[in-house]
C-alpha positions in Angstrom: -14.6 -20.0 -31.1 -17.1 -17.9 -29.1 -16.2 -17.4 -25.4 -18.9 -17.1 -22.8 -19.3 -17.3 -19.0 -21.7 -19.9 -17.5 -22.9 -20.2 -14.0 -22.7 -23.3 -11.8 -24.1 -22.8 -8.3 -23.6 -19.0 -8.8 -19.9 -19.4 -9.6 -18.4 -18.5 -13.0 -17.1 -21.1 -15.4 -15.4 -19.8 -18.5 -16.5 -21.8 -21.6 -15.9 -21.8 -25.4 -18.1 -23.0 -28.1 -16.5 -24.6 -31.2 -19.2 -24.2 -33.9 -17.4 -26.5 -36.4 -17.2 -29.4 -33.9 -20.4 -28.4 -32.1 -18.6 -28.9 -28.8 -18.4 -27.0 -25.6 -15.0 -26.5 -23.9 -14.7 -25.7 -20.2 -12.0 -24.0 -18.2 -10.6 -26.8 -16.0 -9.3 -24.5 -13.3 -12.8 -22.9 -13.0 -14.4 -26.3 -12.6 -11.8 -27.4 -10.0 -12.4 -24.2 -8.1 -16.2 -24.9 -8.0 -15.8 -28.5 -7.0 -13.0 -28.2 -4.4 -13.4 -24.7 -3.0 -9.6 -24.6 -3.1 -8.0 -21.2 -2.3 -5.6 -21.9 -5.3 -7.4 -24.0 -7.9 -4.6 -23.4 -10.4 -2.1 -25.1 -8.0 -4.7 -27.9 -7.3 -5.1 -28.5 -11.1 -1.3 -28.4 -11.6 -0.7 -31.1 -9.0 -3.7 -33.2 -10.3 -2.5 -32.9 -13.8 1.0 -34.1 -12.8 -0.4 -37.1 -11.0 -2.7 -38.1 -13.9 0.2 -37.9 -16.3 2.3 -40.2 -14.1 -0.7 -42.6 -14.0 -0.7 -42.5 -17.8 -4.1 -40.9 -18.1 -4.7 -39.9 -21.7 -7.3 -37.4 -20.8 -4.7 -34.9 -19.6 -2.6 -35.5 -22.7 -5.5 -34.7 -25.0 -6.5 -31.5 -23.1 -5.4 -28.3 -24.9 -5.2 -24.7 -24.0 -7.3 -21.7 -25.1 -6.8 -18.0 -24.4 -9.5 -16.9 -22.0 -10.0 -13.7 -20.1 -8.6 -14.0 -16.5 -9.8 -12.2 -13.4 -7.5 -9.3 -14.1 -9.1 -8.8 -17.5 -6.0 -10.1 -19.4 -6.2 -13.0 -21.9 -4.2 -16.0 -20.8 -3.7 -19.5 -22.0 -6.0 -21.8 -20.0 -6.3 -25.6 -19.9 -9.8 -26.6 -21.3 -11.6 -29.9 -21.6 -14.6 -31.0 -23.7 -17.6 -32.7 -22.0 -16.2 -36.2 -22.0 -12.7 -35.2 -20.8 -14.2 -33.0 -18.1 -16.3 -35.9 -16.8 -13.2 -38.1 -16.5 -11.3 -35.4 -14.7 -14.1 -34.9 -12.2 -13.9 -38.6 -11.4 -10.3 -38.0 -10.2 -11.2 -35.2 -7.8 -11.5 -36.5 -4.2 -14.0 -33.9 -3.1 -17.4 -34.2 -1.4 -18.8 -31.9 -4.0 -17.7 -34.2 -6.8 -19.3 -37.3 -5.3 -22.8 -36.5 -6.6 -21.2 -36.2 -10.1 -19.3 -39.5 -9.7 -22.4 -41.4 -8.5 -24.5 -40.0 -11.3 -21.8 -40.9 -13.9 -21.5 -44.4 -12.5 -25.3 -44.9 -13.0 -25.9 -43.3 -16.4 -22.5 -42.6 -18.1 -21.9 -40.2 -20.9 -24.5 -41.8 -23.2 -27.3 -40.8 -20.7 -26.0 -37.2 -20.7 -26.2 -37.1 -24.5 -29.7 -38.6 -24.2 -30.7 -35.6 -22.0 -29.4 -33.2 -24.7 -30.7 -35.2 -27.7 -33.6 -37.6 -26.9 -33.4 -39.0 -30.4 -30.5 -41.2 -29.1 -33.0 -43.4 -27.3 -36.6 -43.8 -28.5 -37.5 -45.7 -25.3 -37.0 -42.6 -23.1 -38.1 -40.1 -25.8 -41.7 -39.7 -24.8 -41.0 -39.2 -21.1 -38.1 -36.8 -21.9 -40.2 -34.7 -24.2 -43.1 -34.5 -21.8 -40.7 -33.3 -19.0 -39.4 -30.6 -21.4 -43.0 -29.3 -21.8 -43.8 -30.4 -25.3 -47.4 -31.1 -26.2 -48.4 -34.7 -27.0 -49.4 -33.6 -30.5 -45.9 -32.3 -31.1 -44.4 -35.4 -29.5 -46.3 -37.7 -31.8 -44.9 -35.9 -34.9 -41.4 -35.9 -33.4 -41.4 -39.6 -32.8 -42.6 -40.2 -36.3 -39.8 -37.9 -37.5 -37.3 -40.1 -35.7 -38.6 -43.2 -37.5 -38.5 -41.4 -40.9 -34.9 -40.3 -40.2 -34.0 -43.9 -39.3 -35.4 -45.3 -42.5 -33.4 -42.7 -44.5 -30.1 -43.5 -42.7 -30.8 -47.2 -43.2 -31.2 -46.5 -47.0 -28.0 -44.5 -46.9 -26.2 -47.4 -45.3 -27.5 -49.7 -48.0 -26.0 -47.3 -50.6 -22.6 -47.2 -49.0 -22.9 -43.7 -47.6 -20.4 -43.1 -44.9 -21.6 -42.0 -41.4 -20.3 -38.6 -40.2 -19.2 -36.3 -43.0 -21.2 -37.8 -45.9 -24.4 -38.0 -43.7 -23.9 -34.3 -42.9 -23.4 -33.4 -46.5 -26.6 -35.1 -47.6 -28.6 -33.8 -44.7 -27.4 -30.3 -45.6 -28.5 -30.8 -49.2 -32.0 -31.9 -48.1 -32.2 -28.9 -45.7 -31.1 -26.4 -48.4 -33.6 -27.8 -50.9 -36.6 -27.5 -48.7 -35.8 -24.7 -46.3 -33.2 -22.7 -48.2 -30.7 -23.1 -45.4 -28.0 -25.6 -44.4 -28.4 -27.3 -41.0 -26.0 -24.8 -39.3 -27.7 -21.8 -40.9 -31.0 -23.2 -39.6 -29.6 -23.6 -36.1 -28.2 -20.1 -36.2 -31.6 -18.7 -37.1 -33.1 -20.4 -34.0 -30.2 -19.4 -31.8 -29.1 -23.0 -31.2 -25.7 -24.5 -30.6 -25.5 -28.2 -29.7 -29.3 -28.6 -29.3 -31.1 -30.9 -31.7 -32.6 -28.8 -34.6 -35.7 -31.0 -35.0 -36.5 -30.6 -31.2 -36.8 -26.9 -32.0 -39.1 -27.0 -35.0 -42.7 -26.2 -35.1 -45.1 -29.0 -36.1 -45.3 -27.7 -39.7 -41.5 -27.5 -39.9 -41.3 -31.0 -38.7 -43.8 -32.3 -41.2 -42.0 -30.7 -44.1 -38.7 -32.0 -42.9 -40.2 -35.5 -42.7 -41.7 -35.1 -46.2 -38.2 -34.2 -47.5 -36.5 -37.1 -45.8 -39.2 -39.7 -46.6 -39.3 -38.6 -50.3 -35.5 -38.8 -50.4 -35.7 -42.4 -49.1 -38.2 -43.4 -51.7 -36.3 -41.8 -54.6 -33.1 -43.5 -53.5 -34.9 -46.9 -53.4 -36.0 -46.4 -57.0 -32.8 -44.8 -58.4 -30.3 -46.8 -56.4 -27.5 -44.2 -56.3 -24.0 -45.7 -56.3 -21.8 -42.6 -55.6 -21.9 -39.7 -53.2 -22.6 -37.4 -56.2 -25.6 -39.4 -57.2 -26.8 -39.5 -53.6 -26.5 -35.7 -53.5 -28.7 -35.4 -56.6 -31.3 -37.7 -54.9 -31.1 -35.6 -51.7 -31.8 -32.4 -53.6 -34.7 -34.0 -55.5 -36.3 -35.2 -52.2 -35.8 -31.9 -50.5 -37.3 -30.0 -53.5 -40.6 -31.8 -53.1 -40.9 -30.5 -49.6 -39.6 -27.1 -50.7 -42.3 -26.8 -53.3 -44.9 -27.8 -50.6 -43.5 -25.1 -48.3 -43.8 -22.4 -51.0 -47.3 -23.5 -51.8 -48.3 -23.3 -48.1 -46.7 -19.8 -47.8 -48.6 -18.6 -50.9 -51.9 -19.8 -49.5 -51.4 -18.5 -46.0 -49.2 -15.5 -46.6 -47.1 -16.5 -43.6 -43.5 -17.9 -43.6 -43.3 -21.6 -42.6 -39.8 -21.3 -41.1 -39.6 -19.5 -37.8 -36.7 -18.3 -35.7 -38.5 -19.4 -32.6 -36.8 -22.3 -30.7 -38.3 -24.8 -28.3 -38.1 -22.5 -25.2 -40.0 -19.8 -27.0 -42.5 -22.2 -28.6 -43.2 -23.8 -25.3 -43.7 -20.4 -23.7 -46.3 -19.6 -26.3 -48.2 -22.8 -25.3 -47.8 -21.8 -21.6 -49.2 -18.3 -22.3 -52.2 -19.8 -24.2 -52.9 -22.2 -21.3 -52.6 -19.5 -18.7 -54.8 -17.3 -20.8 -57.4 -20.0 -21.1 -57.4 -20.5 -17.3 -57.7 -16.8 -16.7 -60.6 -16.6 -19.1 -62.3 -19.5 -17.3 -61.8 -17.8 -14.0 -63.2 -14.5 -15.2 -66.3 -16.3 -16.6 -66.8 -18.0 -13.2 -66.7 -14.7 -11.5 -69.2 -13.2 -13.9 -71.6 -16.0 -13.0 
């Protein structure tokens, strides 16, 4: 796990990123300190944990400890919680600071939080969410089409008996390797991503090629009707190869790599710079006149 410090209202919260599970873990004591302003958040959490255990709260039972750097610089075992566990613990803290969190949770729940991180979970809110994030309408149109293509692929996998979770991930990785030369995790690492959605951080051309790979995989699967995971892997590789060949042809013609390390924040900054540049140019032209 990689340990980092994150800020909440200018206060430090120790966190750990589990790359395998793609999950953040937060120091509960740090969060308690932020929400309660307690002079002794460790004692506060100890008492709260005891009360929750007596009430039979499984959240506390499922929490585990990680060694994190304390204020004195020494590594000590610290209770941590993932996002879902943390939200449940926050609901048990009678603090004015926690109330906004509780009200928000009551309205939207954990699903809405995940929708904010990954708009693919709800197509109805996708357009509005992407616009708020600063994406162009042209990119959004491609992204929404990519969501549909992905849905058609997973429907086909369901029809072939592919299991959600591990087998979905295996096939997705095979498609990714065949067209981009990287697994999904390697692709994310290239762009400096953790839990963010990879497709949300692709350029238009990356999105189009990924769509081609997945759409081709769907069509080949319909024709060959794979019956085992091994056969589905062969189909995934074949579908991905079609897009991989297209990528190589594009790179030969342009002399520029299709795959970029830039993520959404960097790509959107490029758009912002272009717009600001255009406004500046227009202003200068007006002055000249």
